[in-house]
N, CA, C and O atoms as CSV, one atom per row, in Angstrom:
chain,resi,resn,atom,element,x,y,z
A,1,UNK,N,N,0.854,-1.180,0.000
A,1,UNK,CA,C,0.000,0.000,0.000
A,1,UNK,C,C,0.892,1.233,0.000
A,1,UNK,O,O,1.847,1.321,0.772
A,2,UNK,N,N,0.580,2.158,-0.849
A,2,UNK,CA,C,1.357,3.377,-0.990
A,2,UNK,C,C,0.806,4.424,-0.025
A,2,UNK,O,O,-0.256,4.995,-0.273
A,3,UNK,N,N,1.506,4.676,1.055
A,3,UNK,CA,C,0.978,5.570,2.081
A,3,UNK,C,C,1.360,7.015,1.807
A,3,UNK,O,O,2.394,7.302,1.205
A,4,UNK,N,N,0.512,7.901,2.257
A,4,UNK,CA,C,0.787,9.325,2.144
A,4,UNK,C,C,1.776,9.728,3.224
A,4,UNK,O,O,1.841,9.098,4.279
A,5,UNK,N,N,2.526,10.753,2.969
A,5,UNK,CA,C,3.404,11.302,4.005
A,5,UNK,C,C,2.530,11.887,5.105
A,5,UNK,O,O,1.425,12.359,4.838
A,6,UNK,N,N,3.016,11.860,6.331
A,6,UNK,CA,C,2.239,12.314,7.476
A,6,UNK,C,C,1.755,13.751,7.314
A,6,UNK,O,O,0.582,14.033,7.562
A,7,UNK,N,N,2.627,14.657,6.905
A,7,UNK,CA,C,2.213,16.052,6.750
A,7,UNK,C,C,1.186,16.203,5.639
A,7,UNK,O,O,0.228,16.962,5.782
A,8,UNK,N,N,1.372,15.496,4.540
A,8,UNK,CA,C,0.414,15.561,3.445
A,8,UNK,C,C,-0.939,15.036,3.902
A,8,UNK,O,O,-1.980,15.613,3.588
A,9,UNK,N,N,-0.913,13.944,4.642
A,9,UNK,CA,C,-2.159,13.362,5.133
A,9,UNK,C,C,-2.862,14.328,6.086
A,9,UNK,O,O,-4.080,14.493,6.008
A,10,UNK,N,N,-2.115,14.963,6.978
A,10,UNK,CA,C,-2.712,15.935,7.895
A,10,UNK,C,C,-3.318,17.109,7.133
A,10,UNK,O,O,-4.411,17.573,7.458
A,11,UNK,N,N,-2.605,17.584,6.122
A,11,UNK,CA,C,-3.122,18.692,5.311
A,11,UNK,C,C,-4.396,18.280,4.578
A,11,UNK,O,O,-5.350,19.054,4.503
A,12,UNK,N,N,-4.409,17.067,4.038
A,12,UNK,CA,C,-5.604,16.578,3.355
A,12,UNK,C,C,-6.785,16.446,4.313
A,12,UNK,O,O,-7.913,16.795,3.966
A,13,UNK,N,N,-6.527,15.951,5.496
A,13,UNK,CA,C,-7.594,15.799,6.488
A,13,UNK,C,C,-8.158,17.156,6.866
A,13,UNK,O,O,-9.374,17.324,6.948
A,14,UNK,N,N,-7.284,18.122,7.097
A,14,UNK,CA,C,-7.761,19.464,7.440
A,14,UNK,C,C,-8.587,20.052,6.301
A,14,UNK,O,O,-9.614,20.685,6.547
A,15,UNK,N,N,-8.155,19.851,5.070
A,15,UNK,CA,C,-8.915,20.339,3.918
A,15,UNK,C,C,-10.258,19.629,3.814
A,15,UNK,O,O,-11.280,20.263,3.551
A,16,UNK,N,N,-10.258,18.328,4.017
A,16,UNK,CA,C,-11.496,17.548,3.928
A,16,UNK,C,C,-12.491,17.976,5.011
A,16,UNK,O,O,-13.698,18.015,4.772
A,17,UNK,N,N,-11.984,18.291,6.186
A,17,UNK,CA,C,-12.868,18.723,7.282
A,17,UNK,C,C,-13.524,20.064,6.982
A,17,UNK,O,O,-14.583,20.369,7.529
A,18,UNK,N,N,-12.907,20.868,6.118
A,18,UNK,CA,C,-13.502,22.153,5.752
A,18,UNK,C,C,-14.382,22.046,4.514
A,18,UNK,O,O,-14.893,23.055,4.028
A,19,UNK,N,N,-14.565,20.836,4.000
A,19,UNK,CA,C,-15.483,20.616,2.888
A,19,UNK,C,C,-14.840,20.368,1.545
A,19,UNK,O,O,-15.540,20.339,0.533
A,20,UNK,N,N,-13.540,20.190,1.497
A,20,UNK,CA,C,-12.843,19.929,0.239
A,20,UNK,C,C,-13.076,18.474,-0.180
A,20,UNK,O,O,-12.475,17.555,0.375
A,21,UNK,N,N,-13.954,18.282,-1.162
A,21,UNK,CA,C,-14.313,16.934,-1.606
A,21,UNK,C,C,-13.149,16.217,-2.291
A,21,UNK,O,O,-13.031,14.995,-2.200
A,22,UNK,N,N,-12.294,16.972,-2.972
A,22,UNK,CA,C,-11.150,16.347,-3.644
A,22,UNK,C,C,-10.193,15.753,-2.610
A,22,UNK,O,O,-9.650,14.668,-2.819
A,23,UNK,N,N,-9.986,16.453,-1.503
A,23,UNK,CA,C,-9.106,15.945,-0.447
A,23,UNK,C,C,-9.706,14.690,0.178
A,23,UNK,O,O,-8.999,13.711,0.418
A,24,UNK,N,N,-11.010,14.721,0.440
A,24,UNK,CA,C,-11.678,13.556,1.030
A,24,UNK,C,C,-11.604,12.360,0.086
A,24,UNK,O,O,-11.348,11.238,0.524
A,25,UNK,N,N,-11.824,12.592,-1.195
A,25,UNK,CA,C,-11.738,11.516,-2.175
A,25,UNK,C,C,-10.334,10.935,-2.224
A,25,UNK,O,O,-10.171,9.719,-2.326
A,26,UNK,N,N,-9.329,11.781,-2.153
A,26,UNK,CA,C,-7.941,11.297,-2.181
A,26,UNK,C,C,-7.639,10.430,-0.956
A,26,UNK,O,O,-6.972,9.403,-1.071
A,27,UNK,N,N,-8.125,10.840,0.203
A,27,UNK,CA,C,-7.913,10.048,1.426
A,27,UNK,C,C,-8.594,8.691,1.297
A,27,UNK,O,O,-7.986,7.659,1.581
A,28,UNK,N,N,-9.842,8.688,0.873
A,28,UNK,CA,C,-10.587,7.436,0.749
A,28,UNK,C,C,-9.915,6.520,-0.273
A,28,UNK,O,O,-9.799,5.317,-0.037
A,29,UNK,N,N,-9.475,7.067,-1.394
A,29,UNK,CA,C,-8.790,6.248,-2.402
A,29,UNK,C,C,-7.487,5.674,-1.862
A,29,UNK,O,O,-7.098,4.562,-2.220
A,30,UNK,N,N,-6.822,6.420,-1.014
A,30,UNK,CA,C,-5.569,5.936,-0.431
A,30,UNK,C,C,-5.814,4.689,0.429
A,30,UNK,O,O,-4.989,3.776,0.468
A,31,UNK,N,N,-6.956,4.667,1.113
A,31,UNK,CA,C,-7.271,3.544,1.997
A,31,UNK,C,C,-8.108,2.463,1.321
A,31,UNK,O,O,-8.488,1.482,1.961
A,32,UNK,N,N,-8.394,2.635,0.041
A,32,UNK,CA,C,-9.210,1.662,-0.687
A,32,UNK,C,C,-8.662,0.235,-0.613
A,32,UNK,O,O,-9.450,-0.685,-0.392
A,33,UNK,N,N,-7.359,-0.004,-0.785
A,33,UNK,CA,C,-6.868,-1.384,-0.672
A,33,UNK,C,C,-7.139,-1.999,0.712
A,33,UNK,O,O,-7.483,-3.177,0.811
A,34,UNK,N,N,-6.987,-1.219,1.753
A,34,UNK,CA,C,-7.261,-1.716,3.104
A,34,UNK,C,C,-8.749,-2.021,3.279
A,34,UNK,O,O,-9.118,-3.019,3.897
A,35,UNK,N,N,-9.586,-1.161,2.736
A,35,UNK,CA,C,-11.033,-1.377,2.817
A,35,UNK,C,C,-11.405,-2.693,2.137
A,35,UNK,O,O,-12.162,-3.487,2.697
A,36,UNK,N,N,-10.878,-2.929,0.935
A,36,UNK,CA,C,-11.201,-4.158,0.200
A,36,UNK,C,C,-10.629,-5.395,0.900
A,36,UNK,O,O,-11.279,-6.439,0.950
A,37,UNK,N,N,-9.434,-5.275,1.429
A,37,UNK,CA,C,-8.829,-6.402,2.142
A,37,UNK,C,C,-9.673,-6.779,3.364
A,37,UNK,O,O,-9.905,-7.958,3.631
A,38,UNK,N,N,-10.125,-5.766,4.094
A,38,UNK,CA,C,-10.939,-6.013,5.280
A,38,UNK,C,C,-12.296,-6.592,4.904
A,38,UNK,O,O,-12.797,-7.488,5.584
A,39,UNK,N,N,-12.893,-6.092,3.833
A,39,UNK,CA,C,-14.192,-6.621,3.380
A,39,UNK,C,C,-14.068,-8.087,2.980
A,39,UNK,O,O,-14.950,-8.891,3.279
A,40,UNK,N,N,-12.970,-8.437,2.301
A,40,UNK,CA,C,-12.761,-9.847,1.932
A,40,UNK,C,C,-12.537,-10.709,3.175
A,40,UNK,O,O,-13.041,-11.828,3.266
A,41,UNK,N,N,-11.775,-10.174,4.130
A,41,UNK,CA,C,-11.435,-10.944,5.319
A,41,UNK,C,C,-12.660,-11.261,6.166
A,41,UNK,O,O,-12.802,-12.376,6.668
A,42,UNK,N,N,-13.544,-10.278,6.323
A,42,UNK,CA,C,-14.698,-10.462,7.207
A,42,UNK,C,C,-16.010,-10.699,6.461
A,42,UNK,O,O,-17.068,-10.759,7.087
A,43,UNK,N,N,-15.958,-10.832,5.158
A,43,UNK,CA,C,-17.165,-11.039,4.374
A,43,UNK,C,C,-17.947,-12.275,4.767
A,43,UNK,O,O,-19.178,-12.269,4.724
A,44,UNK,N,N,-17.259,-13.328,5.145
A,44,UNK,CA,C,-17.940,-14.570,5.517
A,44,UNK,C,C,-18.764,-14.406,6.798
A,44,UNK,O,O,-19.719,-15.152,7.016
A,45,UNK,N,N,-18.400,-13.435,7.647
A,45,UNK,CA,C,-19.128,-13.215,8.894
A,45,UNK,C,C,-20.433,-12.463,8.664
A,45,UNK,O,O,-21.356,-12.550,9.474
A,46,UNK,N,N,-20.508,-11.736,7.574
A,46,UNK,CA,C,-21.679,-10.908,7.290
A,46,UNK,C,C,-22.424,-11.473,6.090
A,46,UNK,O,O,-22.507,-10.840,5.037
A,47,UNK,N,N,-22.955,-12.655,6.262
A,47,UNK,CA,C,-23.625,-13.337,5.149
A,47,UNK,C,C,-24.818,-12.550,4.618
A,47,UNK,O,O,-25.197,-12.713,3.458
A,48,UNK,N,N,-25.412,-11.702,5.451
A,48,UNK,CA,C,-26.573,-10.936,5.009
A,48,UNK,C,C,-26.180,-9.658,4.268
A,48,UNK,O,O,-27.051,-8.937,3.782
A,49,UNK,N,N,-24.878,-9.370,4.175
A,49,UNK,CA,C,-24.400,-8.176,3.472
A,49,UNK,C,C,-23.528,-8.586,2.289
A,49,UNK,O,O,-22.740,-9.528,2.378
A,50,UNK,N,N,-23.679,-7.874,1.198
A,50,UNK,CA,C,-22.860,-8.169,0.026
A,50,UNK,C,C,-21.465,-7.562,0.204
A,50,UNK,O,O,-21.240,-6.717,1.070
A,51,UNK,N,N,-20.555,-8.010,-0.627
A,51,UNK,CA,C,-19.189,-7.482,-0.605
A,51,UNK,C,C,-19.205,-5.974,-0.850
A,51,UNK,O,O,-18.479,-5.231,-0.191
A,52,UNK,N,N,-20.024,-5.524,-1.787
A,52,UNK,CA,C,-20.115,-4.098,-2.106
A,52,UNK,C,C,-20.624,-3.294,-0.916
A,52,UNK,O,O,-20.176,-2.171,-0.685
A,53,UNK,N,N,-21.560,-3.869,-0.159
A,53,UNK,CA,C,-22.061,-3.195,1.044
A,53,UNK,C,C,-20.948,-3.028,2.073
A,53,UNK,O,O,-20.832,-1.978,2.705
A,54,UNK,N,N,-20.136,-4.059,2.239
A,54,UNK,CA,C,-19.037,-3.993,3.197
A,54,UNK,C,C,-18.004,-2.950,2.774
A,54,UNK,O,O,-17.466,-2.228,3.614
A,55,UNK,N,N,-17.730,-2.873,1.477
A,55,UNK,CA,C,-16.787,-1.874,0.975
A,55,UNK,C,C,-17.348,-0.473,1.216
A,55,UNK,O,O,-16.623,0.427,1.643
A,56,UNK,N,N,-18.630,-0.295,0.944
A,56,UNK,CA,C,-19.246,1.018,1.158
A,56,UNK,C,C,-19.219,1.403,2.642
A,56,UNK,O,O,-18.998,2.567,2.976
A,57,UNK,N,N,-19.437,0.452,3.510
A,57,UNK,CA,C,-19.353,0.724,4.953
A,57,UNK,C,C,-17.929,1.109,5.348
A,57,UNK,O,O,-17.731,1.958,6.217
A,58,UNK,N,N,-16.941,0.486,4.713
A,58,UNK,CA,C,-15.549,0.846,4.974
A,58,UNK,C,C,-15.260,2.279,4.564
A,58,UNK,O,O,-14.590,3.017,5.286
A,59,UNK,N,N,-15.767,2.668,3.405
A,59,UNK,CA,C,-15.598,4.056,2.947
A,59,UNK,C,C,-16.276,5.027,3.897
A,59,UNK,O,O,-15.731,6.085,4.214
A,60,UNK,N,N,-17.452,4.668,4.342
A,60,UNK,CA,C,-18.170,5.508,5.299
A,60,UNK,C,C,-17.385,5.629,6.601
A,60,UNK,O,O,-17.356,6.695,7.216
A,61,UNK,N,N,-16.754,4.545,7.019
A,61,UNK,CA,C,-15.930,4.578,8.225
A,61,UNK,C,C,-14.749,5.521,8.083
A,61,UNK,O,O,-14.412,6.233,9.029
A,62,UNK,N,N,-14.113,5.540,6.915
A,62,UNK,CA,C,-13.008,6.475,6.667
A,62,UNK,C,C,-13.535,7.907,6.713
A,62,UNK,O,O,-12.902,8.785,7.300
A,63,UNK,N,N,-14.685,8.143,6.097
A,63,UNK,CA,C,-15.299,9.471,6.110
A,63,UNK,C,C,-15.544,9.946,7.545
A,63,UNK,O,O,-15.217,11.078,7.899
A,64,UNK,N,N,-16.121,9.069,8.361
A,64,UNK,CA,C,-16.396,9.431,9.758
A,64,UNK,C,C,-15.105,9.663,10.537
A,64,UNK,O,O,-15.038,10.562,11.375
A,65,UNK,N,N,-14.092,8.867,10.267
A,65,UNK,CA,C,-12.810,9.031,10.957
A,65,UNK,C,C,-12.181,10.375,10.618
A,65,UNK,O,O,-11.611,11.031,11.489
A,66,UNK,N,N,-12.281,10.783,9.369
A,66,UNK,CA,C,-11.743,12.088,8.962
A,66,UNK,C,C,-12.476,13.200,9.693
A,66,UNK,O,O,-11.850,14.145,10.171
A,67,UNK,N,N,-13.793,13.097,9.786
A,67,UNK,CA,C,-14.574,14.140,10.446
A,67,UNK,C,C,-14.263,14.243,11.942
A,67,UNK,O,O,-14.310,15.335,12.509
A,68,UNK,N,N,-13.950,13.122,12.578
A,68,UNK,CA,C,-13.691,13.107,14.019
A,68,UNK,C,C,-12.223,13.319,14.382
A,68,UNK,O,O,-11.903,13.561,15.546
A,69,UNK,N,N,-11.339,13.233,13.410
A,69,UNK,CA,C,-9.908,13.300,13.673
A,69,UNK,C,C,-9.509,14.646,14.283
A,69,UNK,O,O,-9.887,15.709,13.790
A,70,UNK,N,N,-8.738,14.568,15.363
A,70,UNK,CA,C,-8.241,15.761,16.041
A,70,UNK,C,C,-6.725,15.607,16.190
A,70,UNK,O,O,-6.262,14.922,17.102
A,71,UNK,N,N,-5.950,16.237,15.303
A,71,UNK,CA,C,-4.496,16.034,15.304
A,71,UNK,C,C,-3.814,16.551,16.561
A,71,UNK,O,O,-2.712,16.105,16.881
A,72,UNK,N,N,-4.426,17.465,17.274
A,72,UNK,CA,C,-3.799,18.003,18.473
A,72,UNK,C,C,-3.830,17.041,19.650
A,72,UNK,O,O,-3.191,17.300,20.670
A,73,UNK,N,N,-4.547,15.955,19.533
A,73,UNK,CA,C,-4.597,14.986,20.639
A,73,UNK,C,C,-3.566,13.902,20.465
A,73,UNK,O,O,-3.466,13.005,21.301
């Protein structure tokens, strides 16, 4: 997985928190491989949910994490 530099990631998060959709999209795309890996790993546990639903929930989780992130802590 190609990770963002810490400062770049912090700058993107701050931009995304102020409503910059391009920054939020870049963050979510960066974590897309992890989201898919996790959906594949736990897909068997969620028989009532499709793989696509699990991926979408992963994206939503990244979105919520960005909104709640407080770098000063």
